[in-house]
N, C-alpha and C positions, 0 to 999 in steps of 0.2 A: 459591598454586601455579599456574603457567602450564600450559596444556594444549598438547601438541605439535600442530602443524598436521595430522599424520596421524591423530590421535585424534578421536573424536567422530563424530556424524552430520552430514553435510553438507546444509544447508538452502538453498533457493533461493526468492527472492521477486521478482516483477516485476508492477507495474501495466502491463499490456501495451498500453493505449490502443487497444483494439479491434483488435489486430493480426490476430486470426483472421478478421475480416471485411474486412481490408484487401487490398492487392495481393498477388499471388503472391510478390513479392520480400519483403514484410513477413512473410508466413507462414514462408517459408524462413529468414529471418533469425532469427525467434523460435525455430524448431525447432533451428537451428544453435547458438543460444546455449545452449539447454537441453542439447544434446548435448555442447557444449564444457565446460560446468560439470560435468555428470555428477553431479547431486546425488542424495542418498538420498530426499529428499522436497522438493516444491516447491509453490508457490502462485502462480497468475496471476489477479490481479483485473483487472476491466475487460477480460477476455480477448475478449469479443465483446459486441455490442449486441443488443437484442431483435429487431432487424430483420435480423440476420445469418442467412443461409440455413442450415438444418439440415444440408445437404449439406457446407457448408464446415466447420461445427463437427465433424460426424462424421469428416470427413477428417483434421482436425487431431488429434482424439482418437485415431484409429487410428495416426497417426504417433507420438504420444507412447507409446501402448501398445507399439508395435514397439521402442521403446527399452528396454522391460522394466518399465514402470510400470503399476500399477493406477490408474485415472483416475476422478475424480468431477467432475461439473459441474452447476451449476444457476444460475437467475436469482436474485440475492440482494437486489436493490433492492425498495423498496416499490412496490406496484401504482400508487400515485398519483404517482410520480416521473416527471418529464419524460423523463429519460434512464435507461433500464433496462439493466442490465448483468449479464453472467454471469461466473462465476468457474470456474477449473479447478484442482482440487487433485489432486496425484499423489504416489505413494510406491512404493517397491519392495514387492511383495506380501509378502515374508518378514518385513517390519518392521511390518505391520499386525496389530494385536491385535483391534481391533473396527472394523467398517465405519463409514463416516461417519454422523453424525446432524446435525441442523440446528437448533440453538437460535436463537431470535429475540430481537432486541434493538431495541425500538421499531419493529418492522415490517421491519427488515433481518435477513436470516438469515446465520449464519456456518456454516462447516464444521468440525465437531468430530471428530477422529480420535484413537484411542489407538494409539500407536506404541511400538516398542521402540527405545531409544537404543542404537545398534550397538556402541559400545565397552564399555558396562557391562552390557548386557542388561536394563537396568531399563526399566519402562514409564513413559511420560509422555503427558499429554494435549496435543495440538497443536490450537490454534484458529486457523483462517484467517478473517479478517474484513476487510471494507472499510467504514470509517466514512463517514458523510455529509460532504459538503463545507460544509454550512451549520452555523453554530455551534449553534443551538438543537437541532437533530436529533442532531448529533454528541454533545452533552453528555448527552442523554437515553440514547443508546446506551451510552456509557461508564458512566453510573450503573447501568444495568441489567446490564451485563456484570459489573461489580464485585459487584453484589448476587447475581447468578446463581452466580458462582464464589467467593463469599466464604469458604465453609467450606474449600474446597480450598486457597485461597491462605493462609488463616489457619493451616491444619495443615501447610503447606509440602509439600503433595503435588505432585510435578513437573508444572508447567504452563508451556507455551510458547505465546506469542501472536505470530502472524505477521500484522501489521496495516498497512494503509495508513490511518493515523490522520488525516491531513490536519490535523495540529496540531504545533507545535514551539515551542521557546523560542529566540529569536535576537536578537542585538543588532547585526546587520550593517547596512551602508548600505541594502541592499535592504529590510530589515525596517523601518528608520526611514522610508524612502520609502513603504512599504506602509501604515504606520500613518497617515502624513500624508494620503496620497491617499484612504485608507479613510474618514477623517473628513470629507473634502470630499464623497466619494461618497454619504454618508448625509444630505446636505442637499437641500432642495427636492424636486423631482420625480425626482431621480436614483434613489432606491431603487425607485420604481415602474418606471422604465425598466429597471433591472437585473432586477427580477422578470419583466417581460415578455420580456426576452431569454432568461433561464434557462428559462422555460416554453415557448419558441418561439411565444409569443403575438404578439410584434412585435419585429423586430430593428432596432436603431439603433446608430450608432457610440457615442453617449453611453451607451446602455444596456449595450453590451458592455464598455466601459471601466469603468463603475460596477460591474458584476458582478465583473470581475477585481480591482478595488481592494478591494471589500468582502470578497471571499473571501480575498484575500491577508492583509488586516488581521486577519480572524478566525482564520486558520490560524496566525498568529504570536502568539497571546495566551497560549499555554503552559498554559491551564487544564486541558485534557483529558489531555495527557501527564503533567502534574503529578499529576493524580488517579490515573492508573495506577501511577506510580512510588511515590507516597506511601501511597495507600490499598490498593494491590494488592501491595505489597512486591515490586515487579518491578524488574529492572535491564535496561538496554539493551545490546545487542551493539555499537551504534555509539557507542563511547566518545569518538571524535574528532569526533562530531557532523557527519559528512560529509553534505552536502546531496544529496538524492535526488529531489526533486520540484519541481513548479511551474516548468516551462518555459513562459513565457507564450505563448499562441496569439492573436495579434492579427489583426484583419481585414486582408486582403491589402494594401489601399491604405495603411493605417497602418504595416504592417510594412515596406513599401518605403520609406516616409518615414523611419522609424527607422533603417533600414539605410543611409541616405545618410551617416550618420556611422558608419563601420565599427566603431570601437572600442565605441561605445555599443550598436550593434546586436548585436555578438557577446556583450557582457556581459549584456545584457538578455534576448536571445532564444535563445541557443545553449547555455545551461547551466541546471541546476536551482538554485533559490534557497532551498528549504525542506527541512529534514530531516523528512520526513513518513512514511516507510516504516520500520517497526520490527520487529526481533526482540526480544521481551521475555520474560524467564523469571524464576521465583521461586527456583529452586535449580539447581545445576549450574554449568557454566563455558562461556563463549563464547570463541572464538578465531578468528583469521583472517577478520575481517569484510572483505568486498570489495564494491566497486561495479564495474559494467561499462560500457563505452562506450555512449553513448546510441544507441538504434536510430532510424532515420528516422521522423520525426513523433511520436516519443515525448514524453510529458510527465514521465516518470519514468525513473530509472536502475534497472536490475536490480541486486539485491544477493544476497550469499550469506554464510553463516557456518557455522562448525563449533560444534556443541553437544554437550557431554559431561556425563554423569552419573557419571563415574568418581570425581569428587571431591564429597563431600557438603557441604552447607551453602549459604549464600546466595551468589549471584553477587557477585564483587568489582566495586566501582564502577569 
């Protein structure tokens, strides 16, 4: 049974690539996007970095509150990570049953909120989470998330996961290229150069490229999304597998070189290549999954979906 586009709770997701700490134009663009989508609940991961001024964060939160939302924010990355990021979760106050709590998975915290699904009046648990970009850490996070919520998932108690997973299954030309280059980037001294680049210890062109290739290869191995789908009994809203993530950010000189061939530059640098941002649920129905035009400097597209619990049973594939 299909759910009409007017039914259900409208959910919004965006890895905002530190928009809150960016230019005034970026902040305005993000706020305008939220306003135009007009969701019932939303999640911004990588909304700001740990160096973003509190004044800019507070100003952004006040703007979201003026739209009629209750807002929650915190730094969710591990203390030892080179890049620390904060998330912003928001929802209409009349839909919030219990205020947020913060379960931890391998050192990264998520935002857990119990909400009312607007069409049915039923309660569901919404978990907002940003997984690590490195394979080992991400695998541990997913394992612990499944263990933590295993009973709820097994009993089919309504659970919705809004996640930047950094993992997908893909057989595209980009995926094949990423796997080949990732294999090369794991040879010789390149892994160490990649590590130095990622930790800001020492930046080199080879280190940056090796980091990009290794990360892309790992993100396309499908192991973690498969775990969630098979062992969590979850279904995805993005049934068409639209790509939402991984717009490569190359060093300026290399980007200019790539753009000397306009067709290759546009294909590689101006669009996402990985399906990494997910709405996943164990019961109910998804409809009207959408992506939105890329914001300036974004590495991810914003997405939205309608989620309804009017229909019982597992989500249709």
